[in-house]
C-alpha positions as semicolon CSV with decimal commas, in nm:
position;residue;x (nm);y (nm);z (nm)
1;M;0,000;0,000;0,000
2;K;0,287;0,237;0,088
3;Y;0,441;0,162;-0,252
4;L;0,110;0,245;-0,426
5;H;0,088;0,578;-0,242
6;L;0,443;0,659;-0,347
7;V;0,363;0,581;-0,713
8;I;0,053;0,803;-0,700
9;F;0,252;1,082;-0,534
10;W;0,519;1,085;-0,805
11;F;0,257;1,056;-1,079
12;L;0,088;1,369;-0,947
13;I;0,421;1,553;-0,926
14;F;0,515;1,469;-1,283
15;S;0,161;1,552;-1,406
16;C;0,178;1,896;-1,246
17;Q;0,522;1,958;-1,395
18;A;0,396;1,862;-1,740
19;Q;0,100;2,100;-1,705
20;E;0,332;2,381;-1,602
21;E;0,564;2,344;-1,900
22;S;0,578;2,667;-2,092
23;L;0,511;2,702;-2,463
24;L;0,695;3,034;-2,472
25;I;1,050;2,925;-2,398
26;E;1,233;3,247;-2,488
27;K;1,132;3,613;-2,499
28;R;1,434;3,830;-2,582
29;L;1,396;4,208;-2,577
30;I;1,541;4,382;-2,882
31;S;1,622;4,710;-2,712
32;D;1,886;4,858;-2,941
33;L;1,800;4,924;-3,305
34;T;2,107;5,136;-3,380
35;N;2,300;4,852;-3,546
36;T;2,009;4,725;-3,753
37;P;1,974;4,799;-4,129
38;I;1,639;4,971;-4,067
39;Y;1,778;5,232;-3,824
40;P;1,873;5,500;-4,083
41;R;1,522;5,483;-4,228
42;L;1,365;5,542;-3,887
43;T;1,580;5,834;-3,775
44;E;1,691;6,182;-3,870
45;E;1,969;6,413;-3,754
46;T;1,891;6,763;-3,630
47;N;2,162;6,990;-3,488
48;G;2,388;6,692;-3,439
49;Q;2,121;6,495;-3,250
50;I;1,974;6,174;-3,388
51;S;1,609;6,112;-3,310
52;W;1,315;5,915;-3,446
53;K;1,142;6,064;-3,747
54;E;0,800;6,202;-3,657
55;E;0,615;5,900;-3,796
56;Y;0,829;5,658;-3,594
57;K;0,827;5,829;-3,254
58;Y;0,588;5,559;-3,138
59;L;0,892;5,329;-3,112
60;D;0,955;5,476;-2,766
61;S;0,615;5,343;-2,656
62;I;0,651;4,980;-2,767
63;E;0,875;4,680;-2,699
64;I;1,001;4,440;-2,965
65;Y;1,093;4,084;-2,870
66;G;1,242;3,789;-3,051
67;I;1,063;3,477;-2,930
68;T;1,104;3,100;-2,938
69;Y;0,800;2,882;-2,869
70;M;0,692;2,521;-2,895
71;S;0,463;2,381;-3,165
72;D;0,416;2,008;-3,225
73;G;0,731;1,945;-3,020
74;L;0,938;2,179;-3,238
75;E;1,110;2,503;-3,142
76;I;0,970;2,783;-3,360
77;K;1,102;3,138;-3,396
78;G;0,896;3,456;-3,414
79;L;0,841;3,815;-3,304
80;L;0,631;3,976;-3,033
81;V;0,557;4,348;-3,015
82;Q;0,357;4,513;-2,737
83;P;0,300;4,850;-2,571
84;K;0,529;4,932;-2,279
85;S;0,237;5,027;-2,055
86;E;0,141;4,750;-1,811
87;E;-0,220;4,693;-1,913
88;K;-0,420;4,420;-2,085
89;Y;-0,448;4,456;-2,460
90;P;-0,632;4,277;-2,742
91;C;-0,408;4,055;-2,953
92;V;-0,332;4,022;-3,323
93;I;-0,162;3,719;-3,478
94;Y;0,026;3,833;-3,789
95;N;0,094;3,575;-4,061
96;R;0,390;3,655;-4,287
97;G;0,401;3,591;-4,659
98;G;0,666;3,427;-4,873
99;N;0,834;3,095;-4,806
100;R;1,155;2,995;-4,634
101;A;1,390;3,297;-4,619
102;F;1,189;3,494;-4,874
103;G;0,949;3,710;-4,673
104;S;1,094;3,606;-4,336
105;L;1,036;3,848;-4,050
106;K;1,310;4,101;-3,986
107;I;1,343;4,357;-3,706
108;A;1,203;4,604;-3,959
109;H;0,876;4,410;-3,955
110;G;0,869;4,432;-3,578
111;A;0,936;4,806;-3,582
112;I;0,702;4,899;-3,866
113;T;0,451;4,631;-3,974
114;L;0,382;4,495;-3,626
115;G;0,482;4,810;-3,441
116;Q;0,224;5,028;-3,612
117;I;-0,047;4,795;-3,486
118;A;0,101;4,754;-3,137
119;K;0,123;5,130;-3,085
120;E;-0,258;5,147;-3,110
121;G;-0,292;4,921;-2,807
122;Y;-0,244;4,562;-2,923
123;V;-0,014;4,271;-2,844
124;V;0,106;4,153;-3,186
125;I;0,268;3,813;-3,231
126;A;0,406;3,653;-3,546
127;S;0,562;3,322;-3,648
128;Q;0,851;3,258;-3,884
129;Y;0,693;2,912;-3,940
130;R;0,882;2,593;-3,870
131;G;1,222;2,545;-4,030
132;N;1,288;2,917;-4,075
133;S;1,525;3,164;-3,903
134;G;1,677;2,888;-3,691
135;G;1,352;2,714;-3,605
136;E;1,316;2,336;-3,613
137;G;1,126;2,127;-3,868
138;M;1,030;2,216;-4,225
139;E;0,743;2,431;-4,348
140;E;0,492;2,288;-4,595
141;F;0,344;2,608;-4,743
142;G;0,009;2,574;-4,575
143;G;0,048;2,224;-4,430
144;E;0,146;2,121;-4,079
145;E;0,297;2,463;-4,003
146;V;-0,056;2,605;-3,981
147;N;-0,032;2,461;-3,629
148;D;0,249;2,712;-3,566
149;I;0,001;2,999;-3,589
150;I;-0,293;2,828;-3,420
151;I;-0,080;2,747;-3,113
152;L;-0,005;3,119;-3,078
153;T;-0,352;3,158;-2,924
154;E;-0,212;2,949;-2,636
155;V;0,131;3,108;-2,637
156;L;-0,043;3,442;-2,579
157;E;-0,182;3,301;-2,253
158;E;0,174;3,329;-2,122
159;V;0,207;3,697;-2,217
160;A;0,100;3,910;-1,921
161;A;-0,024;4,199;-2,136
162;A;-0,240;3,982;-2,362
163;D;-0,620;3,979;-2,336
164;T;-0,674;3,637;-2,490
165;D;-1,051;3,679;-2,505
166;K;-0,985;3,921;-2,790
167;I;-0,762;3,771;-3,060
168;G;-0,758;3,881;-3,423
169;M;-0,560;3,747;-3,719
170;Y;-0,391;3,937;-4,003
171;G;-0,216;3,774;-4,299
172;W;-0,067;3,890;-4,628
173;S;-0,023;3,687;-4,947
174;R;0,072;3,333;-4,836
175;G;-0,010;3,459;-4,485
176;G;-0,362;3,529;-4,607
177;M;-0,389;3,169;-4,724
178;M;-0,268;3,060;-4,379
179;T;-0,533;3,283;-4,221
180;Y;-0,810;3,126;-4,428
181;I;-0,700;2,777;-4,325
182;A;-0,660;2,873;-3,959
183;L;-1,014;3,017;-3,945
184;T;-1,149;2,667;-4,016
185;K;-0,938;2,507;-3,741
186;T;-0,982;2,732;-3,436
187;N;-1,272;2,920;-3,279
188;R;-1,052;3,166;-3,091
189;I;-1,026;3,429;-3,365
190;K;-1,276;3,715;-3,337
191;A;-1,187;3,919;-3,646
192;A;-0,958;3,868;-3,946
193;V;-0,786;4,076;-4,213
194;V;-0,607;3,954;-4,526
195;G;-0,418;4,136;-4,800
196;G;-0,325;4,007;-5,145
197;A;-0,431;3,666;-5,018
198;I;-0,397;3,339;-5,208
199;S;-0,740;3,175;-5,221
200;D;-0,693;2,951;-5,525
201;V;-0,359;2,775;-5,561
202;Y;-0,468;2,631;-5,898
203;E;-0,493;2,985;-6,035
204;N;-0,164;3,083;-5,876
205;I;0,010;2,796;-6,056
206;K;-0,157;2,892;-6,383
207;D;-0,039;3,253;-6,351
208;R;0,301;3,165;-6,205
209;P;0,419;2,812;-6,299
210;E;0,741;2,866;-6,102
211;M;0,535;2,857;-5,782
212;E;0,469;2,488;-5,842
213;T;0,820;2,379;-5,934
214;G;1,009;2,608;-5,697
215;V;0,778;2,613;-5,393
216;L;0,496;2,357;-5,380
217;A;0,691;2,063;-5,519
218;E;0,985;2,139;-5,290
219;L;0,793;2,202;-4,967
220;I;0,479;1,985;-4,971
221;P;0,551;1,622;-4,873
222;N;0,462;1,368;-5,144
223;Y;0,337;1,649;-5,366
224;A;0,361;1,455;-5,693
225;E;0,150;1,167;-5,556
226;N;-0,113;1,385;-5,384
227;K;-0,110;1,699;-5,597
228;E;-0,485;1,759;-5,632
229;E;-0,559;1,691;-5,267
230;E;-0,278;1,911;-5,140
231;I;-0,369;2,202;-5,367
232;E;-0,733;2,186;-5,260
233;K;-0,635;2,191;-4,890
234;R;-0,469;2,528;-4,953
235;S;-0,740;2,677;-5,174
236;A;-1,011;2,847;-4,969
237;I;-1,227;2,888;-5,279
238;K;-1,290;2,510;-5,256
239;W;-1,423;2,505;-4,898
240;V;-1,592;2,837;-4,825
241;D;-1,869;2,646;-4,646
242;K;-1,617;2,576;-4,367
243;F;-1,562;2,946;-4,288
244;P;-1,704;3,058;-3,951
245;K;-2,003;3,293;-3,978
246;D;-1,913;3,483;-3,661
247;V;-1,568;3,611;-3,771
248;P;-1,589;3,931;-3,979
249;L;-1,332;3,922;-4,260
250;L;-1,169;4,225;-4,425
251;M;-1,015;4,146;-4,765
252;L;-0,773;4,394;-4,924
253;H;-0,632;4,356;-5,274
254;G;-0,454;4,572;-5,530
255;N;-0,602;4,534;-5,879
256;S;-0,255;4,557;-6,034
257;D;-0,121;4,271;-5,822
258;W;0,075;4,030;-6,045
259;R;0,183;3,790;-5,770
260;V;-0,173;3,704;-5,664
261;K;-0,421;3,822;-5,925
262;P;-0,712;4,029;-5,788
263;E;-0,961;3,783;-5,937
264;Q;-0,875;3,548;-5,650
265;S;-1,032;3,781;-5,394
266;L;-1,318;3,879;-5,625
267;R;-1,420;3,517;-5,682
268;L;-1,381;3,430;-5,316
269;A;-1,608;3,723;-5,227
270;L;-1,881;3,578;-5,451
271;E;-1,852;3,245;-5,268
272;L;-1,864;3,422;-4,929
273;E;-2,187;3,582;-5,053
274;K;-2,345;3,243;-5,108
275;Y;-2,280;3,136;-4,750
276;R;-2,354;3,478;-4,597
277;I;-2,011;3,507;-4,436
278;P;-1,960;3,862;-4,299
279;Y;-1,689;4,026;-4,510
280;R;-1,577;4,351;-4,670
281;L;-1,371;4,355;-4,990
282;I;-1,172;4,663;-5,085
283;M;-0,999;4,672;-5,423
284;F;-0,732;4,940;-5,454
285;E;-0,696;5,094;-5,796
286;G;-0,347;5,044;-5,935
287;G;-0,235;4,870;-5,618
288;D;0,055;4,623;-5,636
289;H;0,092;4,308;-5,427
290;G;0,173;4,502;-5,110
291;I;-0,072;4,781;-5,209
292;S;0,222;5,012;-5,154
293;E;0,053;5,292;-5,349
294;H;-0,217;5,316;-5,081
295;K;-0,022;5,215;-4,770
296;K;-0,169;5,485;-4,543
297;E;-0,525;5,392;-4,632
298;V;-0,449;5,022;-4,597
299;N;-0,314;5,075;-4,244
300;E;-0,620;5,282;-4,154
301;Q;-0,858;5,013;-4,280
302;V;-0,675;4,738;-4,088
303;L;-0,674;4,934;-3,763
304;D;-1,038;5,038;-3,805
305;W;-1,145;4,676;-3,856
306;F;-0,970;4,556;-3,542
307;E;-1,090;4,862;-3,350
308;R;-1,450;4,779;-3,436
309;Y;-1,465;4,404;-3,402
310;L;-1,179;4,324;-3,165
311;K;-1,128;4,617;-2,935
312;N;-1,485;4,752;-2,920
313;D;-1,681;4,426;-2,968
314;E;-1,902;4,580;-3,233
315;P;-2,197;4,351;-3,315
316;L;-2,170;4,141;-3,628
317;P;-2,336;4,285;-3,939
318;N;-2,684;4,158;-4,022
319;M;-2,621;3,917;-4,308
320;D;-2,991;3,842;-4,363
321;Y;-3,135;4,007;-4,672
322;H;-3,323;4,308;-4,536
323;G;-3,424;4,669;-4,590
324;R;-3,708;4,839;-4,771
């Protein structure tokens, strides 16, 4: 009997230790930007004194961290940006575009892309995806590494400033595709924004054959044997019925985008109509893939969407046909 009690005691100890294991295993403050390539762009010299340019003075109000966290037993790298003030803030998961080193997150993304959201009162977290920037494993361009962004809803539980009842998601290009997939696999996202998002991989291959030979075939396991199935998994246009009806979606696209043709968002919008998914589509005249010609307006639209549906809990739009 004494032996049984001892076994139970140690079982409880090890169970508690397992429950207490942290997903966020490193959070390293990036406090000095002076030696980074982005620094000259952020600063100006006046009377021999170097200071932030007016539009980047918010950098004194935020903190940028390099993070390492666990996903499927792998160590994954990423960034975390948050206000310095010790309060609770809504959260935004940012999903990067590109693949492998192309499009990987740099300190510049933390200072500008993520920082401009964080300065408005958000905790912003982003993954490099497995296998990138020193992380373990190998990304699959919309495969198992989708878990690397879904687990961030739990990683945020370990961030003191994060209000995890209010989590939004924001993805660009491939990151938009990742956002679409993630919305069908978690119910913890309250509002979403995508830009230049891939919604039909078949069309992407047709427009850019090099995407198949240089990306899909190299990253997706057993691609040649399971081509149709794997492409469909990554093409939201094929499974719009799986989208949640309680997550308002803002879609942004430049109609001069050659990387992801604007028709992808236009056709997806028509499918969203069929299933009465709450969405707003904004097409920017002459906008390229990053909609760089309308960057100020893009930022305003993104922040307004999260302000309404994440920060202020605005009621969902009435998607029933109505009116006089």
